[in-house]
MOPAC internal coordinates of N, CA, C and O (Angstrom, degrees):
PM7 1SCF
backbone

  N    0.0000 0     0.00 0     0.00 0    0    0    0
  C    1.4504 1     0.00 0     0.00 0    1    0    0
  C    1.5145 1   109.59 1     0.00 0    2    1    0
  O    1.2310 1   120.71 1   -42.37 1    3    2    1
  N    1.3015 1   116.26 1   137.63 1    3    2    1
  C    1.4687 1   122.03 1   178.37 1    5    3    2
  C    1.5271 1   109.33 1   -67.68 1    6    5    3
  O    1.2310 1   120.25 1   -42.37 1    7    6    5
  N    1.3323 1   117.13 1   137.63 1    7    6    5
  C    1.4536 1   118.09 1   177.39 1    9    7    6
  C    1.5284 1   111.62 1   -68.92 1   10    9    7
  O    1.2310 1   120.97 1   -37.39 1   11   10    9
  N    1.3391 1   115.75 1   142.61 1   11   10    9
  C    1.4587 1   119.57 1  -178.67 1   13   11   10
  C    1.5297 1   110.98 1   -66.75 1   14   13   11
  O    1.2310 1   119.94 1   161.92 1   15   14   13
  N    1.3323 1   117.71 1   -18.08 1   15   14   13
  C    1.4644 1   120.17 1  -179.93 1   17   15   14
  C    1.5244 1   112.21 1   -68.63 1   18   17   15
  O    1.2310 1   119.62 1   171.24 1   19   18   17
  N    1.3098 1   118.34 1    -8.76 1   19   18   17
  C    1.4537 1   121.05 1   175.85 1   21   19   18
  C    1.5379 1   110.71 1   -65.76 1   22   21   19
  O    1.2310 1   120.68 1   158.77 1   23   22   21
  N    1.3009 1   116.30 1   -21.23 1   23   22   21
  C    1.4543 1   121.25 1  -173.21 1   25   23   22
  C    1.5317 1   111.38 1  -102.62 1   26   25   23
  O    1.2310 1   121.17 1   -33.99 1   27   26   25
  N    1.3054 1   115.36 1   146.01 1   27   26   25
  C    1.4658 1   122.27 1   173.54 1   29   27   26
  C    1.5207 1   107.32 1  -147.25 1   30   29   27
  O    1.2310 1   121.27 1   -26.98 1   31   30   29
  N    1.3020 1   115.18 1   153.02 1   31   30   29
  C    1.4586 1   119.93 1   178.84 1   33   31   30
  C    1.5252 1   109.83 1  -130.76 1   34   33   31
  O    1.2310 1   121.59 1   -30.64 1   35   34   33
  N    1.3062 1   114.56 1   149.36 1   35   34   33
  C    1.4448 1   122.17 1   177.82 1   37   35   34
  C    1.5312 1   108.01 1  -126.18 1   38   37   35
  O    1.2310 1   120.52 1   -86.91 1   39   38   37
  N    1.3401 1   116.61 1    93.09 1   39   38   37
  C    1.4651 1   119.89 1  -176.81 1   41   39   38
  C    1.5291 1   114.43 1   -59.11 1   42   41   39
  O    1.2310 1   119.78 1   155.73 1   43   42   41
  N    1.3145 1   118.03 1   -24.27 1   43   42   41
  C    1.4566 1   120.38 1  -175.53 1   45   43   42
  C    1.5318 1   113.95 1   -81.25 1   46   45   43
  O    1.2310 1   119.18 1   176.73 1   47   46   45
  N    1.3306 1   119.17 1    -3.27 1   47   46   45
  C    1.4621 1   120.55 1  -176.69 1   49   47   46
  C    1.5102 1   113.94 1   -76.19 1   50   49   47
  O    1.2310 1   120.06 1   160.45 1   51   50   49
  N    1.3105 1   117.49 1   -19.55 1   51   50   49
  C    1.4635 1   120.39 1  -176.07 1   53   51   50
  C    1.5213 1   112.19 1    88.78 1   54   53   51
  O    1.2310 1   120.09 1   170.35 1   55   54   53
  N    1.3240 1   117.44 1    -9.65 1   55   54   53
  C    1.4768 1   120.79 1   174.87 1   57   55   54
  C    1.5188 1   107.19 1   -86.18 1   58   57   55
  O    1.2310 1   119.58 1   -51.72 1   59   58   57
  N    1.3234 1   118.41 1   128.28 1   59   58   57
  C    1.4567 1   119.49 1  -179.83 1   61   59   58
  C    1.5201 1   112.19 1   -54.69 1   62   61   59
  O    1.2310 1   120.59 1   -36.04 1   63   62   61
  N    1.3094 1   116.48 1   143.96 1   63   62   61
  C    1.4672 1   121.19 1  -175.27 1   65   63   62
  C    1.5337 1   110.22 1   -61.56 1   66   65   63
  O    1.2310 1   119.99 1   139.17 1   67   66   65
  N    1.3313 1   117.62 1   -40.83 1   67   66   65
  C    1.4700 1   117.96 1   179.32 1   69   67   66
  C    1.5244 1   111.10 1   -61.03 1   70   69   67
  O    1.2310 1   120.13 1   145.28 1   71   70   69
  N    1.3402 1   117.36 1   -34.72 1   71   70   69
  C    1.4746 1   121.82 1   179.34 1   73   71   70
  C    1.5328 1   109.31 1   -70.65 1   74   73   71
  O    1.2310 1   120.07 1   140.83 1   75   74   73
  N    1.3352 1   117.47 1   -39.17 1   75   74   73
  C    1.4536 1   119.91 1   176.67 1   77   75   74
  C    1.5412 1   110.79 1   -59.09 1   78   77   75
  O    1.2310 1   120.82 1   136.70 1   79   78   77
  N    1.3275 1   116.04 1   -43.30 1   79   78   77
  C    1.4699 1   119.66 1   179.09 1   81   79   78
  C    1.5264 1   110.88 1   -64.77 1   82   81   79
  O    1.2310 1   120.38 1   136.35 1   83   82   81
  N    1.3068 1   116.88 1   -43.65 1   83   82   81
  C    1.4788 1   120.37 1   179.18 1   85   83   82
  C    1.5156 1   110.47 1   -60.07 1   86   85   83
  O    1.2310 1   120.81 1   133.19 1   87   86   85
  N    1.3388 1   116.06 1   -46.81 1   87   86   85
  C    1.4658 1   120.15 1  -179.92 1   89   87   86
  C    1.5167 1   111.65 1   -62.25 1   90   89   87
  O    1.2310 1   120.62 1   142.83 1   91   90   89
  N    1.3281 1   116.41 1   -37.17 1   91   90   89
  C    1.4600 1   120.17 1  -179.86 1   93   91   90
  C    1.5467 1   111.27 1   -67.78 1   94   93   91
  O    1.2310 1   120.54 1   138.89 1   95   94   93
  N    1.3194 1   116.58 1   -41.11 1   95   94   93
  C    1.4754 1   119.93 1   177.60 1   97   95   94
  C    1.5390 1   109.25 1   -60.37 1   98   97   95
  O    1.2310 1   120.88 1   134.38 1   99   98   97
  N    1.3188 1   115.92 1   -45.62 1   99   98   97
  C    1.4786 1   120.16 1   179.92 1  101   99   98
  C    1.5190 1   111.05 1   -63.05 1  102  101   99
  O    1.2310 1   120.33 1   137.64 1  103  102  101
  N    1.3132 1   116.98 1   -42.36 1  103  102  101
  C    1.4773 1   121.23 1   179.78 1  105  103  102
  C    1.5175 1   110.73 1   -66.25 1  106  105  103
  O    1.2310 1   120.01 1   137.33 1  107  106  105
  N    1.3280 1   117.59 1   -42.67 1  107  106  105
  C    1.4785 1   121.13 1   178.64 1  109  107  106
  C    1.5169 1   111.16 1   -63.58 1  110  109  107
  O    1.2310 1   121.10 1   143.09 1  111  110  109
  N    1.3378 1   115.50 1   -36.91 1  111  110  109
  C    1.4747 1   119.12 1   177.40 1  113  111  110
  C    1.5171 1   110.58 1   -68.41 1  114  113  111
  O    1.2310 1   120.71 1   136.46 1  115  114  113
  N    1.3208 1   116.24 1   -43.54 1  115  114  113
  C    1.4662 1   120.29 1  -178.01 1  117  115  114
  C    1.5307 1   111.27 1   -65.05 1  118  117  115
  O    1.2310 1   120.55 1   145.86 1  119  118  117
  N    1.3257 1   116.55 1   -34.14 1  119  118  117
  C    1.4683 1   120.09 1  -178.03 1  121  119  118
  C    1.5145 1   112.47 1   -83.80 1  122  121  119
  O    1.2310 1   119.81 1   168.70 1  123  122  121
  N    1.3299 1   117.96 1   -11.30 1  123  122  121
  C    1.4485 1   121.44 1  -178.83 1  125  123  122
  C    1.5194 1   113.87 1    88.00 1  126  125  123
  O    1.2310 1   119.93 1   178.88 1  127  126  125
  N    1.3207 1   117.74 1    -1.12 1  127  126  125
  C    1.4716 1   120.58 1   177.76 1  129  127  126
  C    1.5268 1   110.66 1   -70.62 1  130  129  127
  O    1.2310 1   120.83 1   159.84 1  131  130  129
  N    1.3234 1   116.03 1   -20.16 1  131  130  129
  C    1.4549 1   122.48 1   174.56 1  133  131  130
  C    1.5214 1   105.70 1  -124.55 1  134  133  131
  O    1.2310 1   120.88 1   -68.19 1  135  134  133
  N    1.3144 1   115.93 1   111.81 1  135  134  133
  C    1.4456 1   121.66 1  -172.76 1  137  135  134
  C    1.5324 1   112.42 1   -87.11 1  138  137  135
  O    1.2310 1   121.07 1   -28.17 1  139  138  137
  N    1.3197 1   115.55 1   151.83 1  139  138  137
  C    1.4727 1   120.17 1   174.59 1  141  139  138
  C    1.5111 1   108.65 1   -55.91 1  142  141  139
  O    1.2310 1   120.85 1   -45.86 1  143  142  141
  N    1.3182 1   115.98 1   134.14 1  143  142  141
  C    1.4732 1   121.85 1  -179.41 1  145  143  142
  C    1.5261 1   113.09 1    90.84 1  146  145  143
  O    1.2310 1   120.08 1   169.30 1  147  146  145
  N    1.3235 1   117.46 1   -10.70 1  147  146  145
  C    1.4568 1   121.06 1   179.45 1  149  147  146
  C    1.5361 1   108.77 1   -79.08 1  150  149  147
  O    1.2310 1   121.16 1   -36.49 1  151  150  149
  N    1.3317 1   115.39 1   143.51 1  151  150  149
  C    1.4565 1   120.40 1  -179.13 1  153  151  150
  C    1.5137 1   111.86 1   -87.19 1  154  153  151
  O    1.2310 1   121.29 1   -38.79 1  155  154  153
  N    1.3340 1   115.13 1   141.21 1  155  154  153
  C    1.4599 1   120.42 1   173.41 1  157  155  154
  C    1.5234 1   107.68 1   -73.90 1  158  157  155
  O    1.2310 1   120.39 1   -26.83 1  159  158  157
  N    1.3123 1   116.86 1   153.17 1  159  158  157
  C    1.4692 1   118.02 1   172.36 1  161  159  158
  C    1.5238 1   109.65 1   -63.18 1  162  161  159
  O    1.2310 1   120.83 1   -23.43 1  163  162  161
  N    1.3208 1   116.02 1   156.57 1  163  162  161
  C    1.4591 1   120.14 1  -177.53 1  165  163  162
  C    1.5197 1   110.97 1   -65.39 1  166  165  163
  O    1.2310 1   121.46 1   -22.34 1  167  166  165
  N    1.3043 1   114.81 1   157.66 1  167  166  165
  C    1.4657 1   121.91 1   176.04 1  169  167  166
  C    1.5182 1   109.50 1   -55.02 1  170  169  167
  O    1.2310 1   120.89 1   132.56 1  171  170  169
  N    1.3196 1   115.91 1   -47.44 1  171  170  169
  C    1.4600 1   120.65 1  -177.98 1  173  171  170
  C    1.5158 1   112.02 1   -61.28 1  174  173  171
  O    1.2310 1   120.65 1   136.49 1  175  174  173
  N    1.3485 1   116.36 1   -43.51 1  175  174  173
  C    1.4623 1   120.10 1  -178.36 1  177  175  174
  C    1.5354 1   111.57 1   -64.01 1  178  177  175
  O    1.2310 1   120.29 1   133.85 1  179  178  177
  N    1.3183 1   117.06 1   -46.15 1  179  178  177
  C    1.4781 1   120.03 1   179.83 1  181  179  178
  C    1.4998 1   109.91 1   -63.82 1  182  181  179
  O    1.2310 1   119.97 1   136.60 1  183  182  181
  N    1.3371 1   117.67 1   -43.40 1  183  182  181
  C    1.4634 1   120.95 1  -179.25 1  185  183  182
  C    1.5251 1   111.16 1   -61.37 1  186  185  183
  O    1.2310 1   120.56 1   137.97 1  187  186  185
  N    1.3331 1   116.54 1   -42.03 1  187  186  185
  C    1.4675 1   120.25 1   179.30 1  189  187  186
  C    1.5360 1   110.14 1   -66.97 1  190  189  187
  O    1.2310 1   120.28 1   132.51 1  191  190  189
  N    1.3085 1   117.07 1   -47.49 1  191  190  189
  C    1.4712 1   120.17 1  -176.47 1  193  191  190
  C    1.5294 1   113.21 1   -63.26 1  194  193  191
  O    1.2310 1   120.85 1   145.67 1  195  194  193
  N    1.3411 1   115.99 1   -34.33 1  195  194  193
  C    1.4476 1   120.37 1  -177.71 1  197  195  194
  C    1.5264 1   113.44 1   -99.28 1  198  197  195
  O    1.2310 1   120.65 1   178.03 1  199  198  197
  N    1.3443 1   116.36 1    -1.97 1  199  198  197
  C    1.4657 1   122.50 1  -178.40 1  201  199  198
  C    1.5314 1   111.26 1    54.39 1  202  201  199
  O    1.2310 1   121.81 1  -128.61 1  203  202  201
  N    1.3508 1   114.14 1    51.39 1  203  202  201
  C    1.4652 1   120.70 1   178.45 1  205  203  202
  C    1.5168 1   108.96 1  -127.18 1  206  205  203
  O    1.2310 1   120.35 1   -12.02 1  207  206  205
  N    1.3014 1   116.93 1   167.98 1  207  206  205
  C    1.4457 1   122.99 1  -178.94 1  209  207  206
  C    1.5234 1   109.90 1   -69.21 1  210  209  207
  O    1.2310 1   119.57 1   -49.32 1  211  210  209
  N    1.3302 1   118.42 1   130.68 1  211  210  209
  C    1.4765 1   120.90 1   178.45 1  213  211  210
  C    1.5259 1   113.26 1   -56.70 1  214  213  211
  O    1.2310 1   120.03 1   150.48 1  215  214  213
  N    1.3445 1   117.55 1   -29.52 1  215  214  213
  C    1.4585 1   119.35 1   178.73 1  217  215  214
  C    1.5263 1   112.16 1   -65.81 1  218  217  215
  O    1.2310 1   120.61 1   152.35 1  219  218  217
  N    1.3146 1   116.45 1   -27.65 1  219  218  217
  C    1.4739 1   120.24 1   176.92 1  221  219  218
  C    1.5276 1   110.48 1   -67.07 1  222  221  219
  O    1.2310 1   121.07 1   135.20 1  223  222  221
  N    1.3325 1   115.55 1   -44.80 1  223  222  221
  C    1.4681 1   120.33 1   178.27 1  225  223  222
  C    1.5324 1   109.42 1   -66.49 1  226  225  223
  O    1.2310 1   120.56 1   136.47 1  227  226  225
  N    1.3150 1   116.53 1   -43.53 1  227  226  225
  C    1.4618 1   120.91 1   179.35 1  229  227  226
  C    1.5347 1   111.08 1   -58.13 1  230  229  227
  O    1.2310 1   120.65 1   139.36 1  231  230  229
  N    1.3354 1   116.36 1   -40.64 1  231  230  229
  C    1.4666 1   119.85 1   177.86 1  233  231  230
  C    1.5069 1   111.23 1   -62.89 1  234  233  231
  O    1.2310 1   120.20 1   136.37 1  235  234  233
  N    1.3345 1   117.23 1   -43.63 1  235  234  233
  C    1.4706 1   121.02 1   178.84 1  237  235  234
  C    1.5010 1   110.78 1   -60.93 1  238  237  235
  O    1.2310 1   120.04 1   132.10 1  239  238  237
  N    1.3327 1   117.53 1   -47.90 1  239  238  237
  C    1.4602 1   121.51 1  -177.23 1  241  239  238
  C    1.5339 1   110.22 1   -65.25 1  242  241  239
  O    1.2310 1   120.28 1   141.17 1  243  242  241
  N    1.3351 1   117.07 1   -38.83 1  243  242  241
  C    1.4761 1   120.33 1   179.15 1  245  243  242
  C    1.5216 1   111.32 1   -65.69 1  246  245  243
  O    1.2310 1   120.45 1   137.57 1  247  246  245
  N    1.3122 1   116.74 1   -42.43 1  247  246  245
  C    1.4801 1   119.60 1   179.66 1  249  247  246
  C    1.5332 1   110.68 1   -67.60 1  250  249  247
  O    1.2310 1   120.35 1   144.65 1  251  250  249
  N    1.3164 1   116.94 1   -35.35 1  251  250  249
  C    1.4713 1   119.56 1   176.40 1  253  251  250
  C    1.5342 1   110.25 1   -65.25 1  254  253  251
  O    1.2310 1   120.79 1   143.07 1  255  254  253
  N    1.3237 1   116.09 1   -36.93 1  255  254  253
  C    1.4633 1   119.68 1   176.67 1  257  255  254
  C    1.5251 1   110.48 1   -67.05 1  258  257  255
  O    1.2310 1   120.80 1   136.10 1  259  258  257
  N    1.3248 1   116.07 1   -43.90 1  259  258  257
  C    1.4773 1   120.37 1   177.17 1  261  259  258
  C    1.5242 1   111.05 1   -57.42 1  262  261  259
  O    1.2310 1   120.75 1   141.09 1  263  262  261
  N    1.3399 1   116.18 1   -38.91 1  263  262  261
  C    1.4725 1   120.61 1  -178.45 1  265  263  262
  C    1.5243 1   113.00 1   -80.59 1  266  265  263
  O    1.2310 1   120.03 1   179.17 1  267  266  265
  N    1.3339 1   117.54 1    -0.83 1  267  266  265
  C    1.4503 1   120.03 1   177.43 1  269  267  266
  C    1.4861 1   115.07 1    80.19 1  270  269  267
  O    1.2310 1   119.56 1  -162.76 1  271  270  269
  N    1.3444 1   118.45 1    17.24 1  271  270  269
  C    1.4620 1   122.46 1   179.97 1  273  271  270
  C    1.5087 1   110.38 1   -84.95 1  274  273  271
  O    1.2310 1   120.54 1   141.21 1  275  274  273
  N    1.3418 1   116.56 1   -38.79 1  275  274  273
  C    1.4644 1   122.14 1   179.98 1  277  275  274
  C    1.5187 1   108.54 1  -126.91 1  278  277  275
  O    1.2310 1   121.26 1   -13.77 1  279  278  277
  N    1.3252 1   115.19 1   166.23 1  279  278  277
  C    1.4541 1   120.92 1   175.75 1  281  279  278
  C    1.5245 1   109.54 1  -137.25 1  282  281  279
  O    1.2310 1   120.37 1   -29.92 1  283  282  281
  N    1.3104 1   116.91 1   150.08 1  283  282  281
  C    1.4451 1   121.74 1   177.14 1  285  283  282
  C    1.5183 1   109.93 1   -83.13 1  286  285  283
  O    1.2310 1   120.87 1   -50.00 1  287  286  285
  N    1.3207 1   115.94 1   130.00 1  287  286  285
  C    1.4627 1   121.04 1   173.33 1  289  287  286
  C    1.5204 1   105.26 1  -110.90 1  290  289  287
  O    1.2310 1   121.12 1   -67.33 1  291  290  289
  N    1.2612 1   115.47 1   112.67 1  291  290  289
  C    1.4800 1   121.37 1  -174.19 1  293  291  290
  C    1.5137 1   111.66 1   -51.97 1  294  293  291
  O    1.2310 1   121.04 1   -55.05 1  295  294  293
  N    1.3101 1   115.61 1   124.95 1  295  294  293
  C    1.4385 1   122.51 1   177.49 1  297  295  294
  C    1.5208 1   114.70 1    81.54 1  298  297  295
  O    1.2310 1   119.64 1   177.24 1  299  298  297
  N    1.3333 1   118.30 1    -2.76 1  299  298  297
  C    1.4538 1   121.15 1  -177.24 1  301  299  298
  C    1.5112 1   113.47 1  -123.41 1  302  301  299
  O    1.2310 1   119.49 1   147.57 1  303  302  301
  N    1.3143 1   118.58 1   -32.43 1  303  302  301
  C    1.4509 1   120.39 1   179.65 1  305  303  302
  C    1.5113 1   113.68 1   127.11 1  306  305  303
  O    1.2310 1   121.54 1    24.32 1  307  306  305
  N    1.3133 1   114.65 1  -155.68 1  307  306  305
  C    1.4818 1   121.46 1  -178.00 1  309  307  306
  C    1.5066 1   109.52 1  -101.70 1  310  309  307
  O    1.2310 1   120.11 1   -51.02 1  311  310  309
  N    1.3228 1   117.40 1   128.98 1  311  310  309
  C    1.4547 1   123.40 1  -177.19 1  313  311  310
  C    1.5290 1   109.83 1  -118.81 1  314  313  311
  O    1.2310 1   121.39 1   -41.44 1  315  314  313
  N    1.3300 1   114.95 1   138.56 1  315  314  313
  C    1.4673 1   120.54 1   177.54 1  317  315  314
  C    1.5216 1   108.69 1   -67.27 1  318  317  315
  O    1.2310 1   120.86 1   -50.63 1  319  318  317
  N    1.3311 1   115.97 1   129.37 1  319  318  317
  C    1.4504 1   120.56 1   178.02 1  321  319  318
  C    1.5275 1   110.14 1   -79.07 1  322  321  319
  O    1.2310 1   121.01 1   -19.43 1  323  322  321
  N    1.2877 1   115.67 1   160.57 1  323  322  321
  C    1.4609 1   119.65 1   175.16 1  325  323  322
  C    1.5082 1   109.40 1   -70.69 1  326  325  323
  O    1.2310 1   119.20 1   -30.60 1  327  326  325
  N    1.3406 1   119.13 1   149.40 1  327  326  325
  C    1.4687 1   119.91 1  -179.31 1  329  327  326
  C    1.5167 1   114.39 1   -53.02 1  330  329  327
  O    1.2310 1   120.06 1   143.08 1  331  330  329
  N    1.3283 1   117.49 1   -36.92 1  331  330  329
  C    1.4541 1   120.76 1  -178.37 1  333  331  330
  C    1.5367 1   110.81 1   -65.18 1  334  333  331
  O    1.2310 1   120.68 1   153.86 1  335  334  333
  N    1.3365 1   116.31 1   -26.14 1  335  334  333
  C    1.4635 1   120.01 1  -178.48 1  337  335  334
  C    1.5232 1   111.05 1   -79.17 1  338  337  335
  O    1.2310 1   120.04 1   177.86 1  339  338  337
  N    1.3238 1   117.54 1    -2.14 1  339  338  337
  C    1.4651 1   120.66 1  -176.15 1  341  339  338
  C    1.5005 1   114.30 1   -82.65 1  342  341  339
  O    1.2310 1   119.47 1  -173.29 1  343  342  341
  N    1.3349 1   118.62 1     6.71 1  343  342  341
  C    1.4594 1   121.23 1   178.34 1  345  343  342
  C    1.5137 1   111.19 1   104.21 1  346  345  343
  O    1.2310 1   121.73 1     3.94 1  347  346  345
  N    1.3391 1   114.30 1  -176.06 1  347  346  345
  C    1.4506 1   120.65 1  -178.96 1  349  347  346
  C    1.5235 1   109.96 1   -71.78 1  350  349  347
  O    1.2310 1   121.29 1   -11.16 1  351  350  349
  N    1.3158 1   115.13 1   168.84 1  351  350  349
  C    1.4746 1   119.56 1   178.11 1  353  351  350
  C    1.5267 1   110.22 1   -59.67 1  354  353  351
  O    1.2310 1   120.30 1   140.66 1  355  354  353
  N    1.3212 1   117.04 1   -39.34 1  355  354  353
  C    1.4693 1   120.16 1   179.41 1  357  355  354
  C    1.5165 1   110.81 1   -64.15 1  358  357  355
  O    1.2310 1   120.11 1   139.86 1  359  358  357
  N    1.3420 1   117.39 1   -40.14 1  359  358  357
  C    1.4626 1   120.57 1   178.51 1  361  359  358
  C    1.5145 1   111.58 1   -65.77 1  362  361  359
  O    1.2310 1   120.79 1   138.91 1  363  362  361
  N    1.3480 1   116.10 1   -41.09 1  363  362  361
  C    1.4604 1   119.24 1   179.64 1  365  363  362
  C    1.5258 1   111.02 1   -67.10 1  366  365  363
  O    1.2310 1   120.08 1   142.92 1  367  366  365
  N    1.3294 1   117.44 1   -37.08 1  367  366  365
  C    1.4652 1   120.59 1   177.36 1  369  367  366
  C    1.5423 1   110.05 1   -66.46 1  370  369  367
  O    1.2310 1   120.17 1   142.95 1  371  370  369
  N    1.3138 1   117.29 1   -37.05 1  371  370  369
  C    1.4444 1   120.87 1   177.23 1  373  371  370
  C    1.5313 1   111.44 1   -61.60 1  374  373  371
  O    1.2310 1   120.74 1   142.70 1  375  374  373
  N    1.3252 1   116.18 1   -37.30 1  375  374  373
  C    1.4601 1   119.81 1   177.18 1  377  375  374
  C    1.5130 1   112.04 1   -71.52 1  378  377  375
  O    1.2310 1   120.33 1   156.34 1  379  378  377
  N    1.3264 1   116.98 1   -23.66 1  379  378  377
  C    1.4568 1   120.52 1   178.70 1  381  379  378
  C    1.5264 1   112.37 1   -80.25 1  382  381  379
  O    1.2310 1   120.11 1   156.22 1  383  382  381
  N    1.3196 1   117.40 1   -23.78 1  383  382  381
  C    1.4608 1   122.10 1  -176.28 1  385  383  382
  C    1.5246 1   114.82 1   -52.18 1  386  385  383
  O    1.2310 1   118.58 1   134.38 1  387  386  385
  N    1.3345 1   120.31 1   -45.62 1  387  386  385
  C    1.4759 1   117.87 1   179.72 1  389  387  386
  C    1.5342 1   112.97 1   -61.12 1  390  389  387
  O    1.2310 1   119.86 1   142.77 1  391  390  389
  N    1.3154 1   117.88 1   -37.23 1  391  390  389
  C    1.4753 1   120.59 1   177.74 1  393  391  390
  C    1.5121 1   110.42 1   -66.60 1  394  393  391
  O    1.2310 1   120.72 1   137.81 1  395  394  393
  N    1.3223 1   116.23 1   -42.19 1  395  394  393
  C    1.4610 1   119.02 1   178.11 1  397  395  394
  C    1.5265 1   111.65 1   -64.55 1  398  397  395
  O    1.2310 1   120.71 1   144.86 1  399  398  397
  N    1.3212 1   116.25 1   -35.14 1  399  398  397
  C    1.4470 1   120.10 1   175.92 1  401  399  398
  C    1.5200 1   112.09 1   -63.80 1  402  401  399
  O    1.2310 1   120.58 1   140.85 1  403  402  401
  N    1.3129 1   116.49 1   -39.15 1  403  402  401
  C    1.4642 1   120.19 1   176.96 1  405  403  402
  C    1.5156 1   111.08 1   -65.41 1  406  405  403
  O    1.2310 1   120.77 1   138.00 1  407  406  405
  N    1.3390 1   116.12 1   -42.00 1  407  406  405
  C    1.4603 1   119.93 1   178.68 1  409  407  406
  C    1.5224 1   110.44 1   -62.48 1  410  409  407
  O    1.2310 1   120.90 1   135.67 1  411  410  409
  N    1.3241 1   115.89 1   -44.33 1  411  410  409
  C    1.4769 1   119.58 1  -179.85 1  413  411  410
  C    1.5147 1   111.53 1   -62.69 1  414  413  411
  O    1.2310 1   120.50 1   136.65 1  415  414  413
  N    1.3179 1   116.65 1   -43.35 1  415  414  413
  C    1.4602 1   120.89 1  -179.95 1  417  415  414
  C    1.5375 1   111.00 1   -64.08 1  418  417  415
  O    1.2310 1   120.90 1   136.04 1  419  418  417
  N    1.3230 1   115.88 1   -43.96 1  419  418  417
  C    1.4834 1   119.62 1   177.88 1  421  419  418
  C    1.5176 1   111.31 1   -63.74 1  422  421  419
  O    1.2310 1   120.32 1   138.50 1  423  422  421
  N    1.3250 1   116.98 1   -41.50 1  423  422  421
  C    1.4753 1   120.64 1   179.70 1  425  423  422
  C    1.5198 1   109.82 1   -63.42 1  426  425  423
  O    1.2310 1   120.34 1   138.08 1  427  426  425
  N    1.3121 1   116.96 1   -41.92 1  427  426  425
  C    1.4634 1   120.84 1   178.38 1  429  427  426
  C    1.5298 1   110.41 1   -60.97 1  430  429  427
  O    1.2310 1   120.75 1   135.14 1  431  430  429
  N    1.3353 1   116.17 1   -44.86 1  431  430  429
  C    1.4611 1   120.30 1   179.90 1  433  431  430
  C    1.5203 1   111.76 1   -63.81 1  434  433  431
  O    1.2310 1   120.46 1   150.24 1  435  434  433
  N    1.3370 1   116.72 1   -29.76 1  435  434  433
  C    1.4637 1   121.03 1   179.06 1  437  435  434
  C    1.5254 1   112.85 1   -87.15 1  438  437  435
  O    1.2310 1   120.58 1   177.34 1  439  438  437
  N    1.3331 1   116.49 1    -2.66 1  439  438  437
  C    1.4478 1   120.61 1   179.32 1  441  439  438
  C    1.5011 1   114.17 1    75.17 1  442  441  439
  O    1.2310 1   120.43 1  -152.00 1  443  442  441
  N    1.3403 1   116.78 1    28.00 1  443  442  441
  C    1.4592 1   120.64 1   179.63 1  445  443  442
  C    1.5176 1   110.59 1   -98.10 1  446  445  443
  O    1.2310 1   120.55 1   -37.59 1  447  446  445
  N    1.3172 1   116.55 1   142.41 1  447  446  445
  C    1.4664 1   119.92 1   179.56 1  449  447  446
  C    1.5253 1   109.86 1   -86.52 1  450  449  447
  O    1.2310 1   121.08 1   -16.96 1  451  450  449
  N    1.3212 1   115.54 1   163.04 1  451  450  449
  C    1.4605 1   122.05 1  -176.02 1  453  451  450
  C    1.5355 1   112.64 1   -60.41 1  454  453  451
  O    1.2310 1   120.03 1   139.57 1  455  454  453
  N    1.3238 1   117.55 1   -40.43 1  455  454  453
  C    1.4708 1   120.10 1  -179.05 1  457  455  454
  C    1.5186 1   111.67 1   -61.10 1  458  457  455
  O    1.2310 1   120.27 1   137.70 1  459  458  457
  N    1.3219 1   117.09 1   -42.30 1  459  458  457
  C    1.4551 1   121.72 1   179.63 1  461  459  458
  C    1.5309 1   110.30 1   -63.34 1  462  461  459
  O    1.2310 1   120.89 1   135.14 1  463  462  461
  N    1.3330 1   115.90 1   -44.86 1  463  462  461
  C    1.4628 1   119.78 1  -179.76 1  465  463  462
  C    1.5148 1   111.30 1   -65.14 1  466  465  463
  O    1.2310 1   120.48 1   138.04 1  467  466  465
  N    1.3265 1   116.68 1   -41.96 1  467  466  465
  C    1.4725 1   120.41 1   179.47 1  469  467  466
  C    1.5317 1   110.35 1   -62.17 1  470  469  467
  O    1.2310 1   120.12 1   135.94 1  471  470  469
  N    1.3059 1   117.37 1   -44.06 1  471  470  469
  C    1.4689 1   119.85 1   177.89 1  473  471  470
  C    1.5156 1   111.65 1   -61.16 1  474  473  471
  O    1.2310 1   120.59 1   138.70 1  475  474  473
  N    1.3256 1   116.48 1   -41.30 1  475  474  473
  C    1.4723 1   119.49 1   178.15 1  477  475  474
  C    1.5182 1   110.28 1   -65.42 1  478  477  475
  O    1.2310 1   120.11 1   139.30 1  479  478  477
  N    1.3266 1   117.39 1   -40.70 1  479  478  477
  C    1.4697 1   121.58 1   177.76 1  481  479  478
  C    1.5245 1   110.47 1   -60.49 1  482  481  479
  O    1.2310 1   120.21 1   137.19 1  483  482  481
  N    1.3361 1   117.21 1   -42.81 1  483  482  481
  C    1.4560 1   120.61 1   178.32 1  485  483  482
  C    1.5093 1   112.46 1   -58.43 1  486  485  483
  O    1.2310 1   119.92 1   140.98 1  487  486  485
  N    1.3373 1   117.75 1   -39.02 1  487  486  485
  C    1.4704 1   119.11 1  -179.80 1  489  487  486
  C    1.5155 1   109.99 1   -68.04 1  490  489  487
  O    1.2310 1   120.15 1   143.82 1  491  490  489
  N    1.3342 1   117.32 1   -36.18 1  491  490  489
  C    1.4623 1   119.64 1   177.25 1  493  491  490
  C    1.5065 1   112.00 1   -69.74 1  494  493  491
  O    1.2310 1   120.75 1   143.09 1  495  494  493
  N    1.3048 1   116.16 1   -36.91 1  495  494  493
  C    1.4795 1   120.38 1  -179.88 1  497  495  494
  C    1.5072 1   109.52 1   -65.24 1  498  497  495
  O    1.2310 1   119.45 1   137.17 1  499  498  497
  N    1.3004 1   118.65 1   -42.83 1  499  498  497
  C    1.4671 1   122.13 1   178.99 1  501  499  498
  C    1.5170 1   110.24 1   -64.05 1  502  501  499
  O    1.2310 1   119.72 1   139.16 1  503  502  501
  N    1.3496 1   118.13 1   -40.84 1  503  502  501
  C    1.4587 1   120.92 1  -179.38 1  505  503  502
  C    1.5061 1   111.43 1   -63.58 1  506  505  503
  O    1.2310 1   118.96 1   148.59 1  507  506  505
  N    1.3426 1   119.59 1   -31.41 1  507  506  505
  C    1.4553 1   122.68 1  -176.57 1  509  507  506
  C    1.5263 1   112.66 1   -77.35 1  510  509  507
  O    1.2310 1   119.80 1   159.08 1  511  510  509
  N    1.3376 1   117.98 1   -20.92 1  511  510  509
  C    1.4628 1   120.09 1  -174.81 1  513  511  510
  C    1.4979 1   111.53 1   -82.02 1  514  513  511
  O    1.2310 1   120.10 1   180.00 1  515  514  513

């Protein structure tokens, strides 16, 4: 089981806490720090460690399950699915769209052009592989 200390929240960012948790699970999975088949910490454990409402964690885990990122294993908890189980390439790209929209909006607010952002994204993509 992944330690609950992998997660942190920043209430002052304006991003809902459940969304921060979801984004962190996806990032941990993409980076390999959370392996396919590994169990997420329990709702209760994450809520206690982060001093947040258990319903917030439950919402994040439920939405991740809905999105096909994790699956419930009866009597054991939530387990990260293998990347192939996440749907077709088109479905995975559709799930990426909201994050790309956030990046585009932030880049626009910072006065950055698309080419600059794409080049920066490429360097991050190479670092993750």
